[in-house]
Residue frames relative to the residue before (quaternion, step in Angstrom):
aa qw qx qy qz dx dy dz
X 1.0000 0.0000 0.0000 0.0000 0.00 0.00 0.00
X 0.1290 -0.7956 0.5871 0.0751 3.55 -1.11 0.65
X 0.2077 -0.7448 0.6212 0.1271 3.52 -1.33 0.41
X 0.1662 0.7870 -0.5799 0.1298 3.55 -0.96 0.85
X 0.3639 -0.6631 0.5960 0.2694 3.52 -1.40 0.14
X 0.5201 -0.6435 0.4557 0.3281 3.56 -1.05 0.67
X 0.6457 -0.5146 0.3896 0.4080 3.57 -1.24 0.38
X 0.6200 0.5570 -0.3439 0.4325 3.59 1.06 -0.70
X 0.6428 0.5125 -0.3253 0.4673 3.58 1.02 -0.78
X 0.6557 0.4967 -0.3137 0.4743 3.59 0.93 -0.85
X 0.6354 0.5336 -0.3293 0.4507 3.58 1.01 -0.79
X 0.7532 0.4137 -0.2144 0.4644 3.57 0.84 -0.99
X 0.7821 0.1953 -0.1046 0.5825 3.59 1.21 -0.46
X 0.0330 -0.8566 0.5148 0.0068 3.61 0.58 1.11
X 0.6195 0.5543 -0.3424 0.4378 3.60 1.22 -0.36
X 0.4440 0.7303 -0.4276 0.2944 3.60 1.29 -0.18
X 0.0226 -0.7614 0.6478 0.0144 3.56 -1.10 0.83
X 0.0603 -0.8086 0.5849 0.0197 3.63 -0.41 1.17
X 0.1261 -0.7495 0.6437 0.0894 3.53 -1.17 0.71
X 0.1071 -0.8171 0.5663 0.0094 3.58 -0.89 0.94
X 0.0498 -0.7728 0.6324 0.0178 3.56 -1.09 0.82
X 0.0870 -0.7555 0.6462 0.0634 3.57 -1.06 0.81
X 0.0778 0.8099 -0.5758 0.0804 3.57 -0.83 0.95
X 0.2501 -0.7502 0.5979 0.1310 3.55 -1.13 0.81
X 0.7565 0.4448 -0.2758 0.3921 3.54 -1.30 0.28
X 0.3447 0.7389 -0.5064 0.2806 3.57 1.15 0.52
X 0.0330 -0.7736 0.6326 0.0122 3.56 -1.08 0.80
X 0.4887 -0.6923 0.4593 0.2665 3.55 -1.25 0.35
X 0.6149 0.5873 -0.3256 0.4134 3.58 1.25 0.20
X 0.4709 0.6751 -0.4376 0.3619 3.60 1.20 0.49
X 0.3691 -0.7262 0.5388 0.2147 3.58 -0.98 0.87
X 0.0395 -0.8329 0.5512 -0.0292 3.57 -0.62 1.14
X 0.3147 0.8065 -0.4696 0.1733 3.61 1.24 0.03
X 0.6727 0.5007 -0.3104 0.4477 3.59 0.84 -0.94
X 0.6658 0.5001 -0.3022 0.4639 3.57 0.97 -0.83
X 0.6235 0.5339 -0.3401 0.4587 3.59 1.02 -0.76
X 0.6440 0.5335 -0.3196 0.4455 3.56 0.97 -0.85
X 0.6442 0.5329 -0.3183 0.4469 3.57 0.98 -0.84
X 0.7199 0.4326 -0.2578 0.4777 3.59 0.81 -0.97
X 0.6128 0.5435 -0.3480 0.4560 3.58 1.08 -0.66
X 0.6239 0.5393 -0.3319 0.4580 3.57 1.06 -0.75
X 0.6326 0.5230 -0.3265 0.4686 3.58 1.01 -0.78
X 0.6552 0.5008 -0.3096 0.4734 3.58 0.97 -0.84
X 0.6490 0.5311 -0.3172 0.4428 3.57 0.95 -0.89
X 0.6353 0.5294 -0.3301 0.4553 3.58 1.01 -0.77
X 0.6562 0.4960 -0.3147 0.4735 3.59 0.98 -0.78
X 0.6865 0.4872 -0.2830 0.4596 3.57 0.93 -0.89
X 0.5760 0.5944 -0.3775 0.4152 3.58 1.20 -0.35
X 0.7559 0.3540 -0.1926 0.5160 3.57 1.21 -0.48
X 0.8023 0.0409 -0.0185 0.5952 3.61 1.23 -0.30
X 0.4779 -0.6420 0.5084 0.3178 3.57 -1.09 0.66
X 0.6718 -0.5024 0.3453 0.4208 3.57 -1.20 0.37
X 0.6539 0.5407 -0.3151 0.4253 3.59 1.04 -0.74
X 0.6598 0.4976 -0.3018 0.4754 3.57 1.26 -0.31
X 0.5385 0.6354 -0.4042 0.3779 3.58 1.23 -0.22
X 0.5326 -0.6571 0.4197 0.3292 3.64 -0.85 0.86
X 0.6006 0.5632 -0.3629 0.4363 3.59 1.09 -0.65
X 0.7012 0.4528 -0.2587 0.4862 3.57 0.95 -0.92
X 0.6242 0.5448 -0.3432 0.4425 3.59 0.98 -0.77
X 0.6334 0.5306 -0.3324 0.4546 3.58 1.03 -0.73
X 0.6664 0.4751 -0.3066 0.4861 3.59 0.99 -0.77
X 0.6064 0.5422 -0.3623 0.4550 3.59 1.05 -0.63
X 0.6391 0.5099 -0.3256 0.4750 3.58 1.01 -0.77
X 0.6502 0.5132 -0.3181 0.4612 3.57 0.98 -0.81
X 0.6506 0.5039 -0.3190 0.4702 3.59 0.97 -0.81
X 0.6242 0.5210 -0.3379 0.4741 3.60 1.02 -0.75
X 0.6411 0.5319 -0.3121 0.4569 3.57 1.00 -0.86
X 0.6874 0.4607 -0.2694 0.4926 3.57 1.15 -0.66
X 0.5595 -0.6333 0.3738 0.3823 3.58 1.29 0.05
X 0.5459 0.6019 -0.3976 0.4260 3.58 1.25 0.41
X 0.4583 -0.6473 0.5244 0.3099 3.57 -1.12 0.62
X 0.4333 -0.7550 0.4233 0.2509 3.61 -0.43 1.19
X 0.7231 0.4083 -0.2678 0.4886 3.60 1.03 -0.60
X 0.6043 0.5034 -0.3689 0.4953 3.58 1.28 0.08
X 0.7624 0.1567 -0.0757 0.6233 3.54 1.06 -0.85
X 0.0704 -0.8279 0.5563 -0.0159 3.56 -0.28 1.29
X 0.5187 -0.5933 0.4961 0.3645 3.56 -1.12 0.58
X 0.6882 -0.5349 0.3032 0.3853 3.56 -1.18 0.61
X 0.6731 0.4985 -0.3184 0.4439 3.59 0.92 -0.82
X 0.6287 0.5187 -0.3473 0.4637 3.59 1.04 -0.66
X 0.6421 0.5218 -0.3265 0.4570 3.59 0.96 -0.83
X 0.6640 0.4981 -0.3021 0.4688 3.58 0.97 -0.85
X 0.6580 0.5065 -0.3102 0.4629 3.59 0.93 -0.88
X 0.6333 0.5390 -0.3223 0.4522 3.55 1.00 -0.84
X 0.6728 0.4814 -0.2886 0.4821 3.56 0.95 -0.92
X 0.6467 0.5213 -0.3161 0.4583 3.58 0.97 -0.86
X 0.6472 0.5199 -0.3208 0.4560 3.60 0.97 -0.83
X 0.7157 0.4588 -0.2559 0.4602 3.59 0.95 -0.84
X 0.8075 0.3042 -0.1229 0.4902 3.57 0.96 -0.91
X 0.4406 -0.7277 0.4336 0.2972 3.59 1.23 -0.28
X 0.7753 0.1415 -0.0947 0.6082 3.58 1.30 0.05
X 0.3458 -0.7035 0.5746 0.2353 3.54 -1.35 0.22
X 0.5785 -0.5853 0.4203 0.3821 3.61 -1.10 0.55
X 0.3826 -0.7089 0.5480 0.2255 3.56 -1.13 0.71
X 0.0879 -0.8342 0.5443 -0.0098 3.56 -0.71 1.11
X 0.7289 -0.1914 0.2107 0.6226 3.56 0.84 -1.09
X 0.6220 -0.5868 0.3387 0.3925 3.64 -0.88 0.78
X 0.6801 0.4837 -0.3027 0.4603 3.59 0.92 -0.85
X 0.6615 0.4894 -0.3081 0.4773 3.58 0.93 -0.88
X 0.6357 0.5287 -0.3294 0.4559 3.58 0.97 -0.82
X 0.6524 0.5083 -0.3083 0.4700 3.58 0.99 -0.84
X 0.6897 0.4790 -0.2882 0.4602 3.58 0.83 -0.97
X 0.6284 0.5205 -0.3389 0.4684 3.60 1.04 -0.68
X 0.6529 0.5135 -0.3116 0.4614 3.58 1.00 -0.83
X 0.6449 0.4970 -0.3111 0.4901 3.57 1.02 -0.80
X 0.6191 0.5624 -0.3321 0.4359 3.57 1.04 -0.80
X 0.7127 0.4272 -0.2797 0.4809 3.61 0.83 -0.86
X 0.5964 0.5623 -0.3667 0.4401 3.59 1.12 -0.54
X 0.7606 0.3426 -0.1727 0.5237 3.57 1.06 -0.82
X 0.3180 -0.7567 0.4945 0.2859 3.61 1.27 -0.38
X 0.5340 0.5939 -0.3986 0.4509 3.56 1.15 0.73
X 0.4846 -0.6713 0.4672 0.3103 3.63 -0.85 0.88
X 0.0535 -0.7736 0.6314 0.0041 3.56 -1.01 0.91
X 0.1037 -0.7989 0.5921 0.0226 3.57 -0.65 1.15
X 0.1297 -0.7847 0.6039 0.0512 3.58 -1.07 0.78
X 0.0632 -0.8200 0.5686 -0.0163 3.57 -0.73 1.11
X 0.4142 -0.6596 0.5711 0.2592 3.53 -1.13 0.77
X 0.3892 -0.7689 0.4588 0.2163 3.58 -0.35 1.27
X 0.6136 0.5761 -0.3559 0.4061 3.62 1.06 -0.65
X 0.6894 0.4668 -0.2710 0.4832 3.58 1.23 -0.38
X 0.6276 0.5341 -0.3259 0.4634 3.59 1.29 0.06
X 0.3219 -0.7532 0.5474 0.1717 3.56 -0.92 0.94
X 0.8900 -0.0951 -0.0049 0.4459 3.54 -0.57 1.32
X 0.8046 -0.1643 0.1646 0.5464 3.60 0.68 -1.02
X 0.2354 -0.7012 0.6363 0.2191 3.51 -1.41 0.06
X 0.0111 -0.7792 0.6266 -0.0092 3.55 -0.88 0.97
X 0.2998 -0.7110 0.6064 0.1920 3.55 -0.90 0.97
X 0.2217 0.7845 -0.5340 0.2242 3.57 -0.41 1.23
X 0.6042 -0.5260 0.4411 0.4046 3.52 -1.35 0.01
X 0.4778 -0.6848 0.4769 0.2744 3.56 -0.92 0.94
X 0.4022 -0.6885 0.5476 0.2536 3.56 -1.24 0.52
X 0.5436 -0.5979 0.4042 0.4286 3.57 1.25 -0.48
X 0.6669 0.5043 -0.2907 0.4652 3.57 1.30 -0.19
X 0.5296 0.6498 -0.4097 0.3597 3.60 1.21 -0.21
X 0.3076 -0.7346 0.5736 0.1917 3.55 -1.27 0.44
X 0.1238 -0.7753 0.6186 0.0297 3.53 -1.12 0.82
X 0.2189 -0.7821 0.5738 0.1053 3.57 -0.82 1.04
X 0.3231 -0.7487 0.5473 0.1885 3.58 -0.70 1.06
X 0.6356 -0.5176 0.3982 0.4117 3.58 -1.28 0.21
X 0.6425 0.5093 -0.3164 0.4771 3.58 1.24 -0.37
X 0.5773 -0.6235 0.3601 0.3852 3.58 1.30 -0.01
X 0.5276 0.6253 -0.4133 0.3998 3.58 1.26 0.19
X 0.3509 -0.7343 0.5462 0.1983 3.56 -1.13 0.70
X 0.0746 -0.7866 0.6129 0.0130 3.55 -0.90 0.99
X 0.2597 -0.7311 0.6068 0.1725 3.55 -1.32 0.37
X 0.3193 -0.7500 0.5414 0.2059 3.62 -0.30 1.17
X 0.4797 -0.6851 0.4584 0.3007 3.61 -0.88 0.84
X 0.6408 -0.5170 0.3965 0.4061 3.56 -1.20 0.50
X 0.7695 0.3449 -0.2690 0.4654 3.54 -0.95 0.91
X 0.5628 0.5767 -0.4040 0.4330 3.60 1.21 -0.25
X 0.4318 -0.6855 0.5162 0.2778 3.60 -1.02 0.74
X 0.0246 0.8092 -0.5814 0.0809 3.55 -0.70 1.15
X 0.3868 -0.6247 0.6044 0.3081 3.54 -1.39 0.16
X 0.0087 -0.8477 0.5284 -0.0461 3.61 -0.22 1.24
X 0.2430 -0.7548 0.5849 0.1708 3.56 -1.16 0.61
X 0.7611 -0.4166 0.2596 0.4239 3.57 -1.34 -0.01
X 0.6931 0.4527 -0.2751 0.4889 3.60 1.19 -0.42
X 0.5632 -0.6285 0.3787 0.3800 3.57 1.24 0.16
X 0.4295 0.6611 -0.4952 0.3650 3.57 1.16 0.52
X 0.2809 -0.7343 0.5943 0.1692 3.56 -0.99 0.87
X 0.1995 -0.8148 0.5380 0.0826 3.58 -0.52 1.19
X 0.7646 0.0600 -0.1090 0.6324 3.57 1.33 0.06
X 0.2502 -0.7573 0.5866 0.1406 3.56 -1.13 0.70
X 0.8368 0.1446 -0.1384 0.5097 3.53 -1.28 0.53
X 0.6596 -0.5475 0.2694 0.4387 3.51 0.93 1.09
X 0.8315 -0.1314 0.1091 0.5287 3.63 -0.22 -1.20
X 0.4323 0.7366 -0.4330 0.2882 3.58 1.20 0.39
X 0.8363 -0.0663 0.1160 0.5317 3.61 0.69 -1.01
X 0.2799 -0.7678 0.5569 0.1482 3.58 -0.73 1.09
X 0.5284 -0.6336 0.4760 0.3046 3.54 -1.30 0.41
X 0.5143 -0.6281 0.4873 0.3217 3.53 -1.19 0.56
X 0.5458 0.6582 -0.3927 0.3387 3.59 1.17 -0.53
X 0.8133 0.2274 -0.1002 0.5261 3.60 0.82 -0.98
X 0.3189 0.7568 -0.5067 0.2622 3.57 1.19 0.49
X 0.5505 -0.6122 0.4573 0.3363 3.56 -1.15 0.64
X 0.0677 -0.7836 0.6176 0.0005 3.55 -0.93 1.03
X 0.7330 -0.4085 0.2981 0.4549 3.58 -1.31 0.01
X 0.7119 0.4571 -0.2580 0.4666 3.60 1.08 -0.72
X 0.4611 0.6982 -0.4410 0.3247 3.60 1.24 -0.13
X 0.0820 -0.8047 0.5869 0.0367 3.59 -1.00 0.84
X 0.7888 0.2302 -0.1143 0.5583 3.61 0.96 -0.84
X 0.0059 -0.8377 0.5441 -0.0469 3.58 -0.70 1.05
X 0.2616 -0.6979 0.6433 0.1750 3.48 -1.40 0.45
X 0.1131 -0.7910 0.6007 0.0259 3.56 -0.77 1.09
X 0.0575 -0.8099 0.5836 -0.0148 3.57 -0.80 1.04
X 0.0401 -0.7656 0.6420 0.0084 3.56 -0.91 0.99
X 0.0283 -0.8146 0.5790 -0.0194 3.59 -0.88 0.95
X 0.0009 0.8010 -0.5978 0.0319 3.55 -0.98 0.86
X 0.2372 -0.7947 0.5535 0.0762 3.54 -1.24 0.63
X 0.5506 0.6585 -0.3786 0.3461 3.59 1.25 -0.22
X 0.7747 -0.4266 0.2334 0.4043 3.55 -1.30 0.23
X 0.7715 0.2773 -0.1599 0.5498 3.59 1.01 -0.77
X 0.1789 0.8420 -0.4935 0.1249 3.56 1.19 0.58
X 0.6442 0.5504 -0.3471 0.4020 3.58 0.85 -0.89
X 0.7296 0.4245 -0.2583 0.4698 3.58 0.68 -1.04
X 0.6563 0.5168 -0.3217 0.4457 3.59 1.04 -0.72
X 0.6585 0.4840 -0.3142 0.4831 3.60 0.98 -0.78
X 0.6151 0.5340 -0.3482 0.4640 3.59 1.03 -0.73
X 0.6590 0.4999 -0.3012 0.4744 3.59 0.99 -0.85
X 0.6458 0.5222 -0.3171 0.4580 3.59 0.94 -0.89
X 0.6703 0.4944 -0.3016 0.4640 3.59 0.86 -0.95
X 0.6532 0.5038 -0.3165 0.4683 3.60 0.95 -0.82
X 0.6435 0.5259 -0.3162 0.4575 3.58 1.00 -0.84
X 0.6887 0.4687 -0.2856 0.4737 3.58 0.83 -0.96
X 0.6193 0.5418 -0.3457 0.4510 3.58 1.00 -0.75
X 0.6519 0.5059 -0.3093 0.4727 3.58 0.96 -0.85
X 0.6620 0.5079 -0.3075 0.4574 3.59 0.94 -0.87
X 0.6535 0.5115 -0.3124 0.4622 3.60 0.93 -0.87
X 0.6497 0.5206 -0.3090 0.4598 3.55 0.99 -0.85
X 0.7135 0.4618 -0.2597 0.4586 3.56 0.89 -0.95
X 0.7461 0.4396 -0.2338 0.4420 3.58 0.83 -0.97
X 0.7973 0.2607 -0.1278 0.5291 3.59 0.97 -0.84
X 0.3599 -0.7291 0.4945 0.3073 3.60 1.28 -0.02
X 0.3465 0.7559 -0.4699 0.2962 3.54 1.08 0.83
X 0.3076 -0.7124 0.5930 0.2151 3.54 -1.36 0.13
X 0.1173 -0.8375 0.5309 0.0545 3.60 0.24 1.24
X 0.2215 -0.7037 0.6519 0.1754 3.52 -1.35 0.45
X 0.0134 -0.8306 0.5558 -0.0313 3.58 -0.86 0.88
X 0.0097 -0.7923 0.6098 0.0161 3.53 -1.31 0.26
X 0.2807 -0.7020 0.6244 0.1965 3.52 -1.30 0.46
X 0.2522 -0.8109 0.5151 0.1162 3.58 -0.61 1.13
X 0.0434 -0.7717 0.6345 0.0056 3.53 -1.32 0.46
X 0.6874 -0.4617 0.3284 0.4543 3.63 -1.19 0.18
X 0.7044 0.4474 -0.2719 0.4793 3.61 1.06 -0.66
X 0.7569 0.1679 -0.1153 0.6211 3.58 1.30 -0.33
X 0.0684 0.8881 -0.4506 0.0597 3.59 0.64 1.15
X 0.7212 0.4623 -0.2366 0.4585 3.61 1.22 -0.20
X 0.1287 -0.7489 0.6467 0.0661 3.53 -1.13 0.85
X 0.0922 -0.8075 0.5825 0.0100 3.56 -0.76 1.08
X 0.3631 -0.7394 0.5281 0.2064 3.58 -0.89 0.96
């Protein structure tokens, strides 16, 4: 399986820095509470001095959403939504150890982190503009068709595994109790995106290795090296 962004995405968002991790052997019985507390504390410290909307990482995504014709405060990138909820409630909902860990890392870095069950993906994932013919499965089990021009995560069968780029993932490839092999994607657009995504990927790789005794593979993509292959 491979992951990549289309040439059109690189053309329209040359500041993009994606980080990708592939890992096997994930289970749902790992205790992550201590790690969640550490990353949540980092997020809380940042929020003590600035709201999520003032963070450069979030402002960059708001500009990208505006460029795509979306209202930034109506459709928020995943990290902004998580930070907003964390600021209001002081915690995030617990779903699965891996998702909980990735969400905690996401708010610590203010960078969207997506996690996909590889067994539910056909051949590849490409972040590209929709044609209008793709299908998207909501968590409620409803089927949607992203309009042409919307940025989606698409596979070889025309399934959209995320809508509005980093706004909303699909229920089809969401991590479940039976999930074992996953693809993790972090994307940033702000001024220090390269160093921050490299740090985030290294941090998550260390956590996956320690918590699941796994051997993750990772990469940082660019226009000259746009493809990650598992």
